[in-house]
Every structure is written in structure tokens, then in C-alpha cells.
N, C-alpha and C positions, 0 to 999 in steps of 0.2 A: 236523503238524510241517513239513511241506512249506511251508506258508503262512508259519510262524515264520522258517524258514530264507530264504525269499525277502525276508521284511521286513527281516531282519538284513542280508542281503546289500545290499539296495536302500539301508538308512539308512548302513551302514557303507562302502558304495562298493567292495566285492570284488565280482567277477563271479559270477553263479549259474552254476555248470557244470552242474548237474542239471537245469536248464530250458531248455538250449539247442534242444532240439526241441519244437516247439509241437503235435505230434500229440495230446498228452494234455490240450490246451486251455489251457495255461499260456503266460504272456507270456515272451519272452525277456528277459534282463536288459539288453539294450542299449536297449530300449524304455523302461526303467523310469527315473524321475527320480533323480538323485542330488543329495546335499546338498553344501555346501562342505566341504573337507576341514578347515577350521579351526573348524567349529562344534562346540560341547561338547554330547556325547550320550552317554547311558547307556542300554543295552538290557537289559530283565530278560525272561527268558521261562520258561516252565514246561515240562518234558520230558513225555512221555506217561507216564512213571513217577511223576510227581509231585515229581521231584527239580527244584529250583530252579537254573537256570544264569544266570551273570551274566558279561557282557562290557562292556567300557569301552574307549574309544580309547586310543591310546598316550599317556602323561603329557606327553610334549613338546607335543603339539597342544593339550591342555586346560590346560597351563600358559600358552600364548601366548594362548588365547581368555580365560582368565580375568583377564589384566593388563588394567587400564584403559588404554584410550588417551588421551593427553593431548589436551585441548580447544585448539582455536586460539584465539589472543587475538583480541577483536574488532576489526574492521577500523575505521579511523578514516573518518570522511565525509570525501569530498574538499572542499576548500574551492571556494565558488563562484567563477565566472569573473567577473572585472573588466573584462573586454573590452567595449567601448561595444556592438558589434554583439550579443554574447551578453545583455548586460542588456536591450537594447530589441528582441530577437527576438520572433517571435509566442508562443513558449512561455516566454519569459524572465520575469524576476521584476517588471520594471518596468511594463509596460503595463497589465495588469488591476490591480494593486495601486494605481497612481497614479490610473488612471480612477475605481476603486471609491472611493478616499478623497475625490476631487473630487466624486464624485456624493453621498457621504453628506453632505458640508458643504453642496453645492447644495440637496439636497433639504430638508435641516432649514431652511436659510435661506428657501427658496422658501415653505415651508409657514408658517415664524415669520411672514414679512412679510404673506403673505395673510391669516394669521389676525389680526395687528395692524392692517393698513391696508385689507384687502379688495382689494388689487392681484393681478390675475393675473400669470403669467409675462412675458407680452410688455410689460405696463405696469412691471414691476419692471426689466426690462431696457433699457427706453427711459428710464427716470428716474435714470440712474447706476449700474444694477445691472451693467452690461456691464463697466466699469472695474474695479468691485470684484471681479467674477468673474475678470478677466484677471489683476489683481494677486495674488488668491488662489490662482489657478491656478499662477502662476508660483513663488511662494514655497513652496507645497506640493510642488511638482514638484522643486525644489531640495532641500527638505528630505527627500523621499524617497529622491533620487539619491544623496545622499552617504554613506549608510551602504552602498548597494548597490555603489559603486566602491570602498569600502574592504574589500569581501569579506564584509561582515556580512549574514546572510540572516534574514529575518523569522521563520522557523522556529526558529531558534537563540535568539531572545529571547522567545519566546512561551510561554505556559504558563498552566494552568487556564482560565478562562472567557475571557480575552483571548487567544485563541489566532490564529495565522496563517490557519488555516481558517476561523475565524468572521468575520475582518476580510475575507477574500474573499468569503464568502456575503453579508456585511452590505452591501458595495459593490455586489455583483450585485443585491441587491434595492433598493438605493437607485437604481442606474441604471434598473431596471424603473419604480420608483415615479416618476422624473422623467419618463420616455416616457410613463407612464400619465398623469401630471399635465398635461403638456403636450397630449396628445391629448385628454382629457376637456375641458380649458379650450377648445380649438380647436373641437371639435364643439359644445359648450355655448355658445360665443360670450362667455363671462363666466368669472370666477374659479370655483373650484371650491366655495367657501363662500358664494357670492353667490346670491341667490334671484333 
């Protein structure tokens, strides 16, 4: 019975007066954890006589706990900054995205010309490829910057397979591919597909 009384006192939050002395081995009520007052709780216990006792918290607390709290509306995402420094900052949207797009076009063009003519990267750049590279870079950079300065992010226009993250990763792989192609041709002394 004393255990039941201690549990009820601990759950309901009223102090246990009969356990204030610890000489009989019981824990004082000040050391017992208490639940929040607004929690909805019902305690059933059985007396030694076999009579069932029932206690519940006051109805004003259970009514307050039973009413659902309104959910806050979803917050709108802030519009991306169109400031020149923010767009071109190290973690900004322009540098990696533009470099990745240029690397994807450069890698496909370099591999295509090498497969068609057998010319390595240095031969491609010396035979008019540098002017094509500069023209493509200027055009693609301008086309990439116009939406960024209008506040349109790539994430807002992406979906499905063609997502912004897929473009970033494809650009990273293309950058690595161009560096690996240039390094392999430098070490080999000839084009990748030349024997």
C-alpha cells in the first residue's frame, strides 16, 4: 500500500508526507521526479481489501491537454540574394555551377574531337580550340548568371532526374575527368585513344 501511495504521490505531484523520514529505507518525495502539471494521466490502484480505487486529475487540466494545438503555417523559403558578392562568394550559387557546366561541355567536346580526329587536348587547343573555349565560356557564364541575378535558384527549377544536385555532381565528375584526361595525355605523351 505504501508503494502505491508513493507512486500516486509522485505521479500526481502532491508531496508524500508519510515518507519524509528515511530511516525505514524509503526515498523522500523531494527526490522523486515529477511530471508536468498539464499531462493527462489516470491512476488505478487496488487496495489491500480488493476494493478498486480510482483517481484522476482535475477536469480543467485534462481538457487543456486534450485540445489540439494549432500547427504553425509552413515558413516560406527566403529569396536568394542577388548581390554580386553573394552570387560569386565561395559558397555562392555561381562558381561551382558555372565551372561544372563548362567542365561538362569541355569534357564531352574534348572526348568527341579526340575520338573523331585523334588529336589530344594540347593539339585541340592550339588548332583553334582556345577561341571556341573562350566564346563558349563567355556565353555559358552569361546564360547562367541571368537567372541568378533575377533571384531564381536552380533548386527551385529542378525536379526528378534532372535535379540541381545531379547537375553539381555531374559537373564535379566532369572536372575530375578533364584533369584526369589532361594528366594521362601528358604522362603518355599522346592522345588517350592513340596507341
